[in-house]
C-alpha positions as CSV (number, residue, x, y, z in Angstrom):
1,X,18.3,7.1,-45.9
2,X,15.6,6.5,-47.9
3,X,17.1,5.8,-51.7
4,X,15.6,7.1,-55.0
5,X,14.8,4.3,-57.2
6,X,15.4,4.9,-60.2
7,X,14.8,2.1,-63.1
8,X,17.8,3.0,-65.2
9,X,20.8,5.3,-63.9
10,X,23.5,5.7,-66.5
11,X,27.2,6.8,-65.3
12,X,30.1,7.9,-67.6
13,X,33.2,9.2,-67.5
14,X,34.4,9.3,-63.9
15,X,38.1,8.5,-64.7
16,X,39.4,6.2,-61.8
17,X,42.8,7.0,-60.9
18,X,43.6,9.7,-62.1
19,X,43.9,13.3,-60.4
20,X,40.8,14.9,-62.0
21,X,38.0,12.4,-60.7
22,X,35.8,13.4,-58.5
23,X,35.6,9.8,-56.8
24,X,33.9,11.7,-53.1
25,X,30.7,13.3,-54.7
26,X,30.2,10.4,-56.8
27,X,30.2,8.3,-53.8
28,X,27.7,10.5,-52.2
29,X,25.0,10.6,-55.3
30,X,25.8,6.7,-55.2
31,X,24.5,6.3,-51.6
32,X,21.4,8.3,-52.2
33,X,19.9,5.8,-55.4
34,X,18.4,2.4,-55.9
35,X,18.3,1.6,-59.6
36,X,17.3,-1.5,-61.4
37,X,19.6,-1.2,-63.3
38,X,22.8,0.7,-63.6
39,X,24.9,1.1,-67.1
40,X,28.7,2.4,-66.3
41,X,28.5,3.8,-70.5
42,X,33.2,4.2,-70.6
43,X,35.6,5.3,-69.3
44,X,35.0,4.8,-65.6
45,X,38.5,3.2,-64.9
46,X,41.0,4.8,-66.7
47,X,43.5,2.3,-67.8
48,X,45.7,4.5,-70.1
49,X,46.8,6.6,-66.8
50,X,46.6,3.9,-64.4
51,X,48.8,4.0,-61.7
52,X,48.7,1.2,-58.4
53,X,50.4,4.1,-56.3
54,X,47.1,6.5,-56.7
55,X,44.2,4.7,-56.1
56,X,43.1,6.7,-53.0
57,X,40.2,5.3,-50.8
58,X,37.3,7.2,-52.6
59,X,38.1,5.9,-55.4
60,X,38.4,2.2,-54.0
61,X,34.6,3.0,-52.2
62,X,33.3,3.6,-56.0
63,X,34.3,0.2,-56.6
64,X,33.2,-0.9,-53.1
65,X,29.6,0.6,-53.8
66,X,29.3,-1.4,-57.4
67,X,30.2,-4.1,-55.5
68,X,27.8,-3.8,-53.2
69,X,24.7,-3.0,-56.0
70,X,26.4,-6.1,-58.2
71,X,25.4,-7.9,-54.5
72,X,22.3,-6.8,-53.9
73,X,20.6,-7.6,-57.6
74,X,21.3,-4.5,-59.0
75,X,21.9,-5.2,-62.8
76,X,25.5,-3.8,-63.7
77,X,26.4,-3.2,-67.3
78,X,30.1,-2.0,-68.4
79,X,30.0,-1.0,-71.2
80,X,33.9,-0.6,-72.2
81,X,35.4,2.9,-73.9
82,X,38.3,4.4,-75.0
83,X,40.4,5.0,-71.7
84,X,39.4,1.6,-70.3
85,X,39.4,-0.2,-74.2
86,X,41.9,-3.0,-72.4
87,X,38.3,-4.4,-70.9
88,X,36.9,-5.0,-74.3
89,X,38.3,-8.3,-74.8
90,X,36.9,-9.4,-72.0
91,X,33.0,-8.7,-73.9
92,X,30.7,-10.9,-72.5
93,X,32.2,-11.1,-68.9
94,X,29.6,-12.3,-66.8
95,X,29.9,-12.0,-62.8
96,X,26.4,-12.8,-61.2
97,X,24.4,-9.6,-62.5
98,X,27.6,-7.7,-63.7
99,X,27.9,-7.9,-67.3
100,X,31.2,-6.3,-69.6
101,X,29.7,-5.2,-72.6
102,X,31.0,-2.9,-75.7
103,X,27.6,-1.5,-76.6
104,X,24.0,-2.4,-75.2
105,X,20.7,-2.4,-76.5
106,X,17.5,-1.9,-73.6
107,X,13.8,-2.6,-74.6
108,X,12.7,0.4,-72.4
109,X,8.9,0.6,-71.5
110,X,7.9,-0.4,-75.5
111,X,11.1,1.8,-76.7
112,X,14.4,0.9,-77.9
113,X,17.5,2.5,-76.5
114,X,20.8,2.2,-77.5
115,X,23.7,2.6,-75.5
116,X,27.6,2.8,-76.3
117,X,30.3,5.0,-75.2
118,X,30.7,7.4,-78.7
119,X,34.8,6.7,-79.2
120,X,33.9,4.7,-82.1
121,X,33.0,8.1,-83.7
122,X,35.8,10.5,-82.5
123,X,38.3,10.6,-85.5
124,X,41.2,11.2,-83.3
125,X,40.6,8.2,-81.3
126,X,40.3,5.8,-85.0
127,X,43.3,7.2,-86.9
128,X,46.0,8.8,-84.4
129,X,45.5,7.1,-80.8
130,X,49.0,8.6,-79.5
131,X,47.4,12.0,-79.9
132,X,43.8,11.6,-77.9
133,X,46.5,9.8,-75.0
134,X,48.7,12.9,-75.1
135,X,45.9,14.9,-75.5
136,X,44.6,13.0,-72.1
137,X,47.8,13.3,-70.1
138,X,48.0,17.4,-71.1
139,X,44.2,17.5,-70.1
140,X,44.4,15.2,-66.5
141,X,47.3,18.0,-65.7
142,X,44.9,20.9,-66.4
143,X,42.2,19.7,-63.9
144,X,45.4,18.5,-61.1
145,X,45.9,22.7,-61.7
146,X,42.7,23.8,-61.7
147,X,42.4,21.5,-58.8
148,X,44.7,23.4,-56.7
149,X,43.4,26.9,-58.1
150,X,39.8,26.4,-56.9
151,X,41.4,25.3,-53.2
152,X,42.9,28.9,-53.5
153,X,39.9,30.5,-55.1
154,X,37.8,29.1,-52.2
155,X,39.7,30.3,-49.6
156,X,39.4,33.8,-50.2
157,X,35.4,33.4,-51.0
158,X,35.6,33.4,-55.3
159,X,34.3,29.9,-55.9
160,X,34.9,27.7,-58.1
161,X,36.9,28.0,-61.7
162,X,36.8,25.2,-64.6
163,X,39.5,26.2,-67.3
164,X,39.2,23.2,-69.2
165,X,35.1,23.5,-69.6
166,X,35.7,27.1,-69.9
167,X,38.2,26.2,-73.4
168,X,35.6,23.8,-74.4
169,X,32.9,25.8,-74.3
170,X,34.5,28.7,-76.0
171,X,37.0,27.5,-79.3
172,X,34.8,26.7,-81.8
173,X,36.5,23.7,-82.8
174,X,35.5,21.9,-79.9
175,X,31.9,23.3,-80.2
176,X,31.6,22.0,-83.8
177,X,33.3,18.5,-82.7
178,X,30.3,18.4,-80.1
179,X,27.4,19.6,-82.9
180,X,28.5,16.8,-85.2
181,X,28.9,14.1,-82.9
182,X,25.4,14.7,-81.8
183,X,24.5,14.8,-85.5
184,X,26.3,11.5,-86.5
185,X,25.3,9.7,-83.6
186,X,21.3,10.5,-84.1
187,X,21.2,9.8,-87.7
188,X,22.5,6.5,-87.2
189,X,20.4,5.6,-84.2
190,X,17.5,7.7,-87.0
191,X,18.7,4.9,-89.6
192,X,18.3,1.6,-86.7
193,X,14.8,3.3,-85.6
194,X,16.4,3.9,-82.1
195,X,13.9,5.5,-79.9
196,X,16.6,6.8,-77.5
197,X,21.1,7.2,-77.8
198,X,22.8,6.7,-74.7
199,X,26.2,8.4,-75.0
200,X,29.0,9.5,-72.8
201,X,33.1,10.5,-74.0
202,X,32.8,14.0,-75.0
203,X,32.4,15.0,-71.3
204,X,28.7,17.6,-72.2
205,X,25.9,16.1,-70.4
206,X,22.5,16.8,-73.0
207,X,19.5,15.7,-73.4
208,X,17.7,17.0,-76.3
209,X,15.2,16.0,-79.6
210,X,17.5,15.6,-82.9
211,X,15.2,15.1,-85.8
212,X,16.7,14.4,-90.0
213,X,14.5,13.8,-92.8
214,X,13.8,10.0,-91.6
215,X,12.8,10.6,-88.3
216,X,13.1,11.6,-84.7
217,X,15.4,10.1,-81.5
218,X,16.2,11.3,-78.3
219,X,19.9,11.2,-77.6
220,X,21.2,11.7,-74.3
221,X,25.0,12.3,-72.9
222,X,26.1,11.6,-69.6
223,X,28.4,14.0,-68.8
224,X,31.1,12.8,-66.6
225,X,32.3,13.1,-62.8
226,X,35.5,15.2,-63.5
227,X,33.2,18.6,-64.2
228,X,29.8,17.8,-64.9
229,X,29.4,15.6,-62.2
230,X,26.2,14.4,-64.1
231,X,24.4,11.1,-64.7
232,X,21.0,10.4,-66.5
233,X,18.1,9.1,-64.8
234,X,15.2,6.8,-66.4
235,X,12.3,6.9,-64.0
236,X,7.9,6.8,-64.9
237,X,8.8,7.1,-68.2
238,X,10.8,9.7,-68.1
239,X,14.7,10.3,-68.6
240,X,16.2,13.4,-66.1
241,X,19.3,14.7,-66.5
242,X,20.9,14.7,-62.6
243,X,23.2,17.0,-61.7
244,X,25.2,17.1,-58.3
245,X,25.5,21.0,-57.6
246,X,21.5,20.9,-57.1
247,X,21.5,18.1,-55.1
248,X,21.7,19.5,-51.5
249,X,20.9,16.0,-49.6
250,X,24.2,14.1,-51.9
251,X,26.4,17.2,-51.1
252,X,25.4,16.8,-47.4
253,X,25.9,13.2,-47.1
254,X,29.7,14.1,-46.4
255,X,28.6,16.3,-43.3
256,X,26.2,13.4,-41.8
257,X,29.1,10.4,-42.0
258,X,32.1,13.0,-41.5
259,X,34.1,10.4,-38.6
260,X,32.5,7.8,-38.6
261,X,33.9,5.8,-41.5
262,X,34.6,2.6,-39.5
263,X,32.4,0.2,-42.3
264,X,35.1,1.3,-44.8
265,X,38.2,1.4,-42.9
266,X,37.2,-2.3,-41.3
267,X,37.0,-3.7,-45.1
268,X,40.2,-1.6,-46.2
269,X,42.3,-4.0,-46.6
270,X,40.1,-6.8,-47.7
271,X,38.7,-4.3,-51.1
272,X,42.5,-3.6,-51.9
273,X,43.0,-8.0,-52.1
274,X,40.0,-8.1,-54.0
275,X,40.7,-5.2,-56.2
276,X,44.3,-6.7,-56.9
277,X,42.8,-10.1,-57.8
278,X,41.2,-7.7,-60.6
279,X,43.3,-6.1,-61.6
280,X,45.3,-9.7,-62.2
281,X,42.0,-11.4,-63.5
282,X,41.8,-8.2,-66.5
283,X,45.6,-7.9,-67.0
284,X,46.1,-4.1,-65.7
285,X,49.4,-3.1,-64.9
């Protein structure tokens, strides 16, 4: 299969190691692209809720795919988020073309792009981390319930539902939080003369221009791989929002490869050994 060439791909909020993670869909997507730069913009591995006993094969495939990018020369930046904040003490760690950073500024065709996860602007994170963690557990539980309901709904022919997405899109305080988040990061980006500001964290995919009295910037958010299944792509000097639900090629990959998964079966033991070594390296229990 011919892969789409991209200058930059940005994914965030994958939450590997949780029941809500849509790793199979993300793996399908990653198999269709060939980016020069891959930016993992936080919350890729959910260390808050990490349990060794729950890291199924689709989640391991993501690790293997990322390793494949690194060994093939793709520059991979891992920007730390709140759910993987434990990695912040390893800022500056490099392994080949892989690097851990807390934030990133890139020159993109003569324009400045500012990349960071976004949790630093979350008041709940700054002052009530225990409440944020409790909310995360509740969110993951809601996603698990939602998964079971969707299985039944699909069997009955009613299609998929998203409780958490519906709640976020209907609660006024959630809408206000999202609007405030976008305005705050954009105001700072304008003051620092960044042409692009690229975030994750709030699970709300978006590309839009935001202007104030001091200037203009383009605000971008990569969304997530739990509900929205989105990423950001930069190619031919243009940013685009990728939506998995609209990508028939990626969705059909599992049909073509079903029953022919030998490359992963043969490598599974070595993958787990590598993963165990990474956990020891970063002191993740």
